[in-house]
C-alpha positions in Angstrom: 12.0 -22.0 -1.2 9.8 -22.5 1.6 8.9 -25.9 0.3 12.7 -26.7 0.3 13.1 -25.4 3.8 10.4 -27.6 5.1 11.9 -30.6 3.3 15.5 -29.6 4.5 14.2 -29.3 8.0 12.6 -32.7 7.9 15.7 -34.5 6.4 17.9 -33.1 9.1 15.5 -33.6 12.0 16.8 -36.3 14.2 13.3 -37.7 14.5 12.4 -40.1 11.5 10.1 -38.7 9.1 7.5 -41.3 7.8 6.3 -39.0 4.9 6.9 -39.8 1.3 7.5 -36.2 0.0 7.1 -32.4 1.1 3.5 -32.3 0.0 1.8 -35.1 2.3 2.1 -33.0 5.5 1.3 -29.5 4.4 -1.7 -27.8 6.2 -5.0 -27.2 4.6 -4.2 -23.6 3.8 -1.5 -24.8 1.3 -4.0 -26.5 -0.8 -6.4 -24.9 -3.3 -9.2 -27.1 -2.5 -9.1 -26.8 1.1 -7.6 -23.4 1.4 -9.8 -21.7 -1.2 -12.6 -23.7 -3.0 -13.9 -25.1 0.0 -14.1 -21.5 1.7 -16.8 -18.9 1.8 -16.4 -15.5 0.1 -16.7 -13.9 3.7 -13.8 -15.3 5.5 -10.8 -17.8 4.6 -9.2 -19.3 7.8 -5.5 -18.5 7.9 -5.3 -16.6 4.7 -3.6 -13.7 6.7 -1.1 -14.3 9.4 0.3 -11.3 11.2 4.1 -10.9 11.3 4.1 -8.7 14.4 1.5 -7.7 17.2 -0.3 -4.3 17.4 -0.8 -3.2 20.8 -3.6 -0.9 22.4 -1.0 2.0 22.9 0.5 1.8 19.4 -0.2 4.8 17.2 -1.6 3.8 13.9 -1.6 6.3 10.8 -3.0 5.3 7.4 -2.2 6.8 3.9 -2.6 5.5 0.3 -5.1 5.2 -2.4 -9.0 5.4 -1.8 -9.5 2.0 -0.5 -7.4 3.2 2.4 -10.1 5.3 3.7 -12.3 2.3 4.5 -9.4 0.6 6.4 -8.6 4.0 8.5 -12.5 4.2 9.3 -12.6 0.8 10.6 -9.5 1.1 12.7 -10.6 4.4 14.2 -14.0 2.9 15.2 -12.5 -0.4 16.5 -10.6 1.1 19.6 -7.3 1.4 18.2 -5.1 4.5 18.9 -5.7 6.0 15.5 -3.8 9.0 14.5 -5.7 12.0 13.2 -3.4 15.2 13.4 -5.6 17.6 11.5 -9.2 17.2 13.0 -11.9 19.3 11.6 -12.8 22.8 13.0 -15.8 22.6 15.3 -17.8 24.9 13.1 -17.7 22.6 10.2 -20.7 20.2 9.9 -19.9 16.5 10.1 -21.7 16.0 6.7 -19.2 18.4 5.1 -16.0 17.3 6.7 -14.8 14.8 4.2 -15.6 17.4 1.3 -12.8 19.6 2.8 -10.4 16.8 3.5 -11.0 15.9 7.1 -11.2 12.5 8.7 -10.0 10.9 5.4 -6.7 10.0 6.6 -4.3 10.7 9.6 -3.7 14.2 8.1 -4.9 16.4 5.2 -2.6 14.9 2.4 -5.5 13.4 0.5 -5.1 10.3 -1.5 -1.6 9.0 -2.2 -2.1 6.7 -5.3 1.5 6.0 -6.1 4.6 5.1 -4.1 6.5 8.0 -5.8 4.0 10.5 -4.6 4.4 9.0 -1.0 8.1 9.6 -1.5 7.6 13.2 -2.6 5.2 13.8 -0.1 7.7 13.1 2.9 10.6 14.8 0.8 8.3 17.8 0.7 7.6 17.6 4.5 11.4 17.6 5.4 12.3 20.2 2.7 14.2 18.0 0.5 12.0 18.7 -2.5 10.0 21.9 -3.5 7.8 21.5 -6.7 8.0 24.5 -9.1 4.1 23.8 -9.6 3.0 24.9 -6.0 -0.4 26.8 -6.7 -3.1 26.6 -9.5 -5.3 29.5 -10.1 -8.7 29.5 -11.8 -11.1 32.5 -11.9 -9.7 34.0 -8.9 -9.5 31.0 -6.8 -6.3 29.0 -6.0 -5.9 25.3 -5.6 -3.1 23.0 -4.2 -2.0 20.8 -7.2 -1.1 17.9 -4.9 -4.6 17.9 -3.2 -6.7 19.6 -5.7 -10.0 18.6 -4.4 -9.4 19.4 -0.6 -11.1 22.7 -0.8 -14.2 22.4 -3.3 -14.3 25.8 -4.2 -10.4 26.6 -3.9 -8.7 29.1 -1.6 -9.0 32.8 -1.5 -5.3 33.5 -1.9 -1.9 31.7 -2.9 -0.8 32.4 0.8 -3.6 30.5 2.1 -2.7 27.4 -0.1 0.8 27.8 1.3 0.0 28.3 4.9 -2.3 25.1 5.1 0.1 23.2 3.1 2.8 24.0 5.8 0.4 22.9 8.5 -0.1 19.5 6.8 3.7 19.1 6.2 4.2 19.4 9.8 1.6 16.7 10.4 3.3 14.5 7.9 6.7 14.9 9.8 4.9 14.1 13.0 3.4 10.9 11.6 6.8 9.7 10.2 8.7 10.3 13.5 5.9 9.4 16.0 3.8 6.5 14.4 4.2 3.1 15.6 2.4 1.4 12.8 2.0 2.9 9.2 -0.8 1.4 7.0 0.0 2.3 3.4 -2.2 1.0 0.5 -0.7 0.9 -2.8 -3.1 2.1 -5.5 -1.7 2.8 -8.9 1.3 2.6 -11.3 0.0 5.3 -13.6 0.4 9.0 -12.9 0.8 12.4 -14.3 3.9 14.3 -13.7 5.5 17.6 -14.1 8.1 17.6 -16.9 10.2 20.3 -15.2 10.9 18.6 -11.9 9.2 15.3 -11.9 6.5 16.3 -9.3 3.6 13.6 -9.2 0.1 14.7 -9.2 -2.7 12.7 -7.6 -4.8 13.2 -10.7 -4.3 14.5 -14.1 -4.1 18.4 -14.3 -7.3 19.7 -15.8 -9.6 16.8 -14.6 -10.5 18.3 -11.3 -8.5 21.6 -11.1 -5.8 23.2 -12.9 -5.1 23.1 -16.7 -3.4 20.3 -18.7 -0.6 21.4 -20.9 1.2 18.7 -22.9 4.4 20.7 -22.8 4.4 20.7 -18.9 2.7 17.4 -18.0 3.6 13.9 -19.1 2.3 10.4 -18.2 4.2 8.0 -16.5 3.6 4.3 -15.7 6.1 3.4 -13.2 7.8 0.1 -13.4 8.6 -2.6 -11.0 12.0 -1.5 -10.3 11.2 2.0 -10.0 8.3 1.3 -7.5 10.7 -1.1 -5.5 13.3 1.6 -5.2 10.9 4.2 -4.4 9.3 2.0 -1.4 12.6 1.0 -0.2 13.6 4.8 0.0 10.5 5.6 1.9 11.1 2.8 4.4 14.7 3.9 4.8 13.8 7.5 5.4 11.3 6.8 8.0 13.6 4.2 9.7 16.2 6.8 10.3 14.1 9.1 12.0 11.7 6.5 13.8 13.7 3.1 13.9 10.8 1.2 15.8 8.2 2.1 13.0 6.4 -0.9 11.5 4.4 -0.9 8.0 1.4 -2.8 7.1 1.3 -2.8 3.3 -1.8 -3.6 1.3 -2.9 -3.3 -2.4 -6.1 -1.7 -3.2 -8.5 -3.8 -4.9 -10.2 -1.0 -6.8 -9.6 -1.3 -10.6 -8.5 1.7 -12.7 -11.3 4.3 -13.5 -9.5 4.9 -16.8 -6.0 4.3 -18.2 -3.8 6.5 -20.4 -1.4 3.7 -21.1 -3.0 2.6 -24.5 -4.1 -0.6 -23.4 -7.5 -1.9 -22.5 -8.5 -0.6 -18.9 -8.9 -4.3 -17.9 -5.3 -5.3 -19.1 -3.9 -2.0 -17.7 -5.5 -2.7 -14.3 -4.0 -6.3 -14.2 -0.7 -4.9 -15.0 -0.8 -2.2 -12.5 -2.1 -4.4 -9.7 0.2 -7.3 -10.3 3.2 -4.9 -10.1 2.0 -3.4 -6.9 1.4 -6.9 -5.5 4.7 -8.1 -6.4 6.5 -5.1 -4.9 4.5 -5.3 -1.6 5.1 -8.9 -1.3 9.0 -8.7 -2.0 9.4 -5.7 0.5 7.6 -7.4 3.2 9.9 -10.6 2.8 12.9 -8.4 2.8 11.9 -6.4 6.1 11.1 -7.9 9.5 9.1 -4.6 10.4 7.1 -4.7 7.2 4.0 -6.9 7.0 1.8 -7.5 4.0 -2.1 -7.7 4.5 -4.1 -9.3 1.6 -6.9 -7.1 1.1 -6.5 -7.4 -2.6 -6.8 -11.2 -2.5 -9.9 -11.0 -0.3 -11.8 -8.8 -2.7 -10.8 -10.1 -6.0 -9.8 -13.7 -5.4 -12.0 -16.5 -7.1 -13.6 -17.4 -3.8 -15.3 -14.0 -3.8 -17.0 -14.7 -7.0 -17.4 -10.8 -7.5 -19.7 -10.5 -4.6 -17.6 -7.8 -3.1 -18.3 -5.4 -5.9 -21.2 -3.2 -6.8 -22.6 -3.4 -10.2 -20.1 -1.3 -11.7 -17.5 -3.9 -10.8 -15.2 -1.2 -9.3 -16.4 0.0 -6.1 -16.2 -2.4 -3.1 -19.4 -3.0 -1.1 -19.6 -2.8 2.7 -20.1 -6.4 3.0 -16.6 -6.6 0.9 -15.1 -4.2 3.6 -16.4 -6.1 6.3 -14.7 -9.3 5.1 -11.5 -7.5 4.5 -11.6 -6.2 8.2 -12.7 -9.6 9.6 -9.4 -11.0 8.4 -7.4 -8.2 10.0 -9.1 -8.2 13.1 -8.9 -12.3 13.5 -5.0 -11.5 13.7 -5.2 -8.1 15.5 -8.2 -8.4 17.6 -10.1 -5.2 18.5 -10.1 -4.0 22.0 -13.7 -4.2 22.8 -17.0 -5.2 21.2 -15.5 -7.2 18.3 -18.6 -7.7 16.2 -19.8 -4.1 16.8 -16.4 -2.6 16.0 -16.2 -4.9 12.8 -18.8 -2.8 11.1 -19.2 0.4 13.0 -16.8 2.2 10.7 -18.9 1.6 7.7 -19.1 4.3 5.0 -22.8 5.4 4.9 -22.5 5.2 1.0 -20.1 5.4 -1.8 -20.1 9.1 -1.8 -18.4 9.0 1.5 -15.2 8.0 -0.3 -13.1 10.9 -1.6 -11.5 9.7 -4.9 -10.0 12.2 -7.3 -9.6 9.3 -9.9 -13.3 8.7 -9.8 -13.7 12.0 -11.7 -12.3 10.4 -14.9 -15.4 8.4 -15.2 -17.5 11.4 -16.4 -15.5 11.3 -19.6 -16.4 7.7 -20.5 -18.6 7.1 -23.4 -20.5 3.9 -24.5 
């Protein structure tokens, strides 16, 4: 369609066109050789072109799968007005803050792996959805099913779970209503849900907390059409209360730790990421206030030659995150000290990323 539009403009342009066909005047970024093969793994010029500006006064919130934590950390350290509505208590040592869900995202909602999970998070915040499964108990300790690792040893009472849940829901409403830009990283299509009301868990019950019960829990692998509808609903809900809100969508380049689909994990990962990339791209094309940022392509593209992954071929290296953010900052320049800001938000090591899905790896066998 784009090529046809270029050709049509040339045909109707009163200035004579001396080209022989639409391909003889395309920019270098349109050709694989000059746009990819001749480029380095660190940076591909013009791979990302912003749809809108992000100003120094814009409030930026982040949510999504584990990789979104890297993006949030870099934005926070770059001088942007990053939103953090649930800062850690002063008595909690910095080394333990992420362990308790602080500083991971713009509030303590934890990882939001699927679009359905995001939709339900917003609906819960506005009282439109109240899951039947609200508290898990184990050996006298209590856990929030929708952020089961937020308190490593659980809470002392169900009431404590509910009080802190309400505090986070208030923060979610504030994010929805006051953020100028929301960065959302789509991570998975696979999820475990409650059979009774369809509530989506961030991880399979029983893997981190709770107990798995096949009569209560079922596996879902959300389809393109389901994810598309859910994402359109999310954007519509936010637009009703915050018409000026803009979105930056991106797809996590982190492969699945494990799949319950029955397919090989490599095929399942390709399926999942392909659907998410297609949904994000189509939604960005539909909406002027939705942009797509290609973090997935930067890390997984052939030009990267797998250099951006650690030996496990799953976790992204610090250099890989540097490459992602270099592309972002090329279009949205940081406010001061560009080179410093590009890397100053680096995670110290992989353990700094809180990822419930990673717990599944301990069940892997040779």
